[in-house]
C-alpha positions in Angstrom: -99.1 81.3 -9.0 -100.6 84.6 -10.3 -99.1 88.0 -9.7 -101.5 91.0 -10.0 -98.6 93.4 -10.0 -97.6 92.5 -13.5 -99.6 92.4 -16.8 -101.1 89.1 -17.5 -98.7 88.4 -20.3 -96.0 87.6 -17.7 -97.5 84.1 -17.6 -96.0 83.6 -21.0 -92.4 83.8 -19.6 -90.5 80.5 -20.0 -87.0 80.9 -18.6 -86.8 79.7 -15.0 -85.2 82.9 -13.6 -87.7 85.1 -15.4 -90.6 83.1 -14.0 -89.2 83.1 -10.5 -88.5 86.8 -10.4 -91.9 87.7 -11.9 -93.6 85.7 -9.2 -91.5 87.4 -6.5 -92.3 91.0 -7.5 -94.7 92.8 -5.2 -95.7 96.3 -4.3 -95.3 98.5 -1.2 -97.0 101.8 -0.6 -94.0 104.3 -0.2 -94.5 107.6 1.6 -92.6 110.4 0.0 -92.4 114.2 0.3 -93.5 114.4 -3.4 -97.2 114.0 -2.7 -99.5 113.3 0.2 -100.5 109.9 -1.2 -98.3 106.9 -0.9 -96.8 105.7 -4.2 -97.3 102.0 -5.1 -93.7 100.8 -5.7 -92.8 97.4 -7.3 -89.9 95.5 -5.7 -88.5 92.1 -4.9 -86.2 90.9 -2.1 -84.3 87.7 -1.5 -81.6 86.4 0.8 -80.0 87.4 4.0 -76.6 88.9 5.0 -74.9 92.2 5.3 -74.5 94.6 3.7 -77.7 94.6 1.7 -77.5 95.1 -2.1 -80.0 97.4 -3.9 -80.2 96.8 -7.7 -81.7 99.5 -9.9 -82.5 99.1 -13.6 -81.8 101.1 -16.8 -83.8 103.4 -19.0 -87.2 102.2 -20.3 -86.7 99.0 -18.4 -87.8 97.2 -15.2 -86.3 95.1 -12.4 -86.8 92.1 -14.6 -83.4 92.9 -16.2 -81.8 91.6 -13.0 -83.6 88.2 -13.2 -80.4 86.3 -13.7 -78.2 88.3 -11.3 -80.6 88.8 -8.4 -80.9 85.1 -7.3 -77.1 84.7 -7.5 -76.4 87.6 -5.2 -79.2 86.6 -2.9 -77.3 83.5 -2.0 -74.8 85.6 0.0 -76.6 88.8 0.9 -80.0 90.4 1.3 -80.6 91.6 -2.3 -83.3 94.1 -3.3 -84.5 95.2 -6.7 -86.9 98.1 -7.2 -88.6 99.8 -10.1 -87.8 103.5 -10.2 -90.5 106.1 -10.1 -92.1 106.3 -13.5 -90.5 103.1 -14.7 -91.1 99.3 -14.6 -94.2 98.4 -12.7 -94.1 101.2 -10.1 -96.9 103.9 -10.3 -96.6 106.4 -13.0 -99.7 108.5 -12.4 -99.4 110.1 -8.9 -96.2 112.1 -8.9 -96.4 115.5 -10.6 -92.9 115.1 -11.9 -90.7 112.2 -13.0 -87.4 114.1 -13.1 -84.1 112.7 -11.8 -84.7 114.7 -8.6 -88.1 113.1 -8.0 -86.7 109.6 -8.9 -83.9 110.1 -6.3 -86.3 111.3 -3.6 -88.6 108.3 -4.2 -85.7 105.9 -4.1 -84.5 107.4 -0.9 -88.0 107.1 0.6 -88.0 103.4 -0.5 -84.6 102.9 1.1 -85.7 104.5 4.4 -88.9 102.5 4.6 -87.7 99.1 3.4 -84.0 98.8 4.0 -82.9 101.5 6.5 -79.2 100.8 6.6 -76.3 101.5 4.3 -76.5 99.4 1.1 -74.3 98.6 -1.8 -76.1 100.4 -4.7 -75.9 98.6 -8.1 -76.8 100.6 -11.1 -76.9 99.5 -14.8 -76.7 101.8 -17.7 -78.9 104.9 -17.0 -79.3 103.8 -13.4 -75.6 103.9 -12.9 -76.1 107.7 -13.2 -79.1 107.5 -10.9 -76.9 105.6 -8.4 -74.2 108.2 -8.6 -76.7 111.0 -8.1 -78.2 109.1 -5.1 -74.8 108.4 -3.5 -73.7 112.1 -3.8 -76.9 113.3 -2.2 -77.4 110.6 0.5 -73.9 109.3 1.3 -75.1 107.9 4.6 -77.4 105.5 2.7 -74.7 104.0 0.6 -71.7 101.9 1.6 -70.3 101.2 -1.9 -71.2 101.6 -5.6 -71.3 99.2 -8.5 -71.6 100.7 -11.9 -72.5 98.3 -14.8 -71.8 99.8 -18.2 -73.0 103.0 -16.7 -74.3 106.3 -18.0 -73.0 109.4 -16.4 -70.5 110.8 -18.8 -72.6 109.9 -21.9 -75.5 112.2 -22.7 -79.0 111.1 -21.8 -81.7 110.0 -24.3 -81.4 111.9 -27.5 -85.2 111.8 -27.9 -85.9 114.9 -25.7 -86.0 117.3 -28.7 -88.8 115.1 -30.2 -91.0 115.2 -27.1 -93.5 117.8 -28.3 -96.8 116.9 -29.9 -97.3 115.1 -32.2 -93.7 114.0 -32.3 -93.7 112.7 -28.7 -96.4 110.1 -29.6 -94.5 109.1 -32.7 -91.2 108.7 -30.8 -92.8 106.5 -28.1 -94.6 104.5 -30.8 -91.2 103.9 -32.4 -89.8 102.6 -29.1 -92.8 100.4 -28.6 -92.2 98.6 -31.9 -91.2 95.0 -31.4 -88.9 95.2 -34.3 -87.1 98.3 -32.8 -86.8 96.7 -29.4 -85.4 93.5 -30.9 -82.8 95.5 -32.8 -81.8 97.3 -29.6 -81.6 94.0 -27.7 -79.4 92.5 -30.4 -77.1 95.6 -30.2 -76.9 95.2 -26.4 -75.8 91.6 -26.4 -72.6 90.2 -27.7 -74.1 86.8 -27.9 -77.2 87.3 -30.2 -78.5 83.8 -29.3 -79.5 85.3 -25.9 -82.1 87.5 -27.6 -84.9 85.0 -27.1 -88.6 85.3 -27.0 -88.4 85.2 -23.2 -85.8 88.0 -23.1 -87.9 90.1 -25.4 -90.9 89.7 -23.3 -89.0 90.6 -20.1 -87.7 93.8 -21.9 -91.2 94.8 -23.1 -93.6 93.7 -20.3 -93.6 97.1 -18.6 -94.9 98.7 -21.8 -98.2 97.2 -20.9 -98.2 99.1 -17.5 -100.6 102.1 -17.4 -99.3 105.5 -18.6 -96.0 104.0 -20.0 -96.0 106.5 -22.9 -96.9 109.5 -20.8 -94.3 108.8 -18.2 -91.5 108.2 -20.8 -92.3 111.5 -22.4 -92.2 113.4 -19.1 -88.9 111.8 -18.0 -87.3 112.4 -21.4 -88.3 116.0 -21.4 -86.4 116.5 -18.2 -83.1 115.8 -20.1 -82.3 112.9 -17.8 -78.8 112.9 -16.1 -77.1 115.2 -18.5 -76.1 117.4 -15.5 -74.0 114.7 -13.8 -70.6 114.4 -15.6 -68.8 117.2 -13.7 -69.9 115.7 -10.3 -68.4 112.2 -10.8 -65.0 113.2 -9.3 -66.9 113.9 -6.0 -67.7 110.2 -5.4 -66.0 109.0 -2.2 -67.5 105.6 -1.9 -65.6 102.5 -2.9 -66.7 101.9 -6.5 -66.7 98.9 -8.8 -66.9 99.6 -12.5 -68.0 96.5 -14.5 -67.9 96.9 -18.3 -68.6 94.5 -21.2 -65.6 94.6 -23.6 -68.0 94.6 -26.6 -70.4 97.3 -25.4 -72.0 98.7 -28.6 -74.5 100.9 -26.7 -72.1 103.2 -24.8 -68.8 102.0 -26.2 -65.8 101.4 -23.9 -64.1 104.8 -23.4 -66.4 105.8 -20.5 -65.2 102.8 -18.5 -61.7 104.3 -18.5 -63.1 107.8 -17.7 -64.9 106.5 -14.7 -61.8 104.7 -13.5 -59.8 107.9 -13.8 -62.4 110.2 -12.3 -63.4 108.1 -9.2 -60.6 108.0 -6.6 -61.5 104.7 -4.9 -62.5 102.7 -7.9 -61.7 99.4 -9.6 -62.4 98.5 -13.2 -63.2 94.9 -14.3 -63.7 94.1 -18.0 -66.1 91.3 -18.9 -64.8 89.6 -22.1 -67.2 88.4 -24.9 -69.9 90.6 -23.4 -71.9 93.6 -24.5 -73.8 96.3 -22.7 -75.6 94.0 -20.2 -73.1 91.8 -18.2 -75.8 91.2 -15.6 -77.8 89.4 -18.3 -75.1 88.0 -20.6 -72.5 86.9 -17.9 -74.5 86.8 -14.7 -72.3 84.3 -12.9 -69.1 86.3 -13.7 -70.9 89.5 -12.7 -72.2 88.1 -9.4 -68.7 86.7 -8.6 -67.1 90.1 -9.4 -69.5 92.0 -7.2 -69.2 89.5 -4.3 -65.4 89.7 -4.4 -65.5 93.5 -4.4 -68.0 93.7 -1.5 -66.0 91.2 0.6 -62.8 93.2 0.1 -64.2 96.7 0.5 -67.2 96.7 2.8 -67.1 95.7 6.5 
């Protein structure tokens, strides 16, 4: 089956979960206050059951990073994934800004149009910060938070000072390099054997989407979620913090900081796991999320 949403190279995927999710991704025209035109937004949905789960991906990534977790959660509940504004396979050209504020407003518009009832918001890495920002602004849309090796305390991408011509093109060319992306993947995983050709393609497929370079430059110039750390104590939703014990991207100290800062929170360590528990230990991660939701959400 073909999928016109994705670059043709998706047909080279080999892992069953990768192929299944790639085939499930579709687009919807989302109306937002950002512009008069609707914004083509890539998403996937599976399963039934309340409350719904909404999974959002990390920096310079796409919803394909949930390819192993999404079907496991979909067994028990309606589970959505979405590509954030300016990322993944969602449109990068229409919105005049790709700042965290615009990303949040676009995500809220997607939630209004497609889900329309309180959801458990699951954010990984950078999108943990996006999930926190969203929950603080739109508490009525969120019933609980799940933060997977989350940003929020850590500073955003350090590339922002390089995002002036001609350094901006050089910086994005550096990030596009297969060698560099392989090195980042190897650092993200505890089990290096999981850095396969399929995983590398999943991590890089969105680079072939139109205006990838331009959008990454615009977002990085916004300084990302560096404004968020002092707001984390304001979270009132039940919050699950999942953290790989061998996270070499963000380290492990921020897991304890989240646990201390968020009043109604629970911290679960995933052993023999790096920065991406949803990819490296999907069964454990899905079970942990399911147990938390069953215990904390009516």
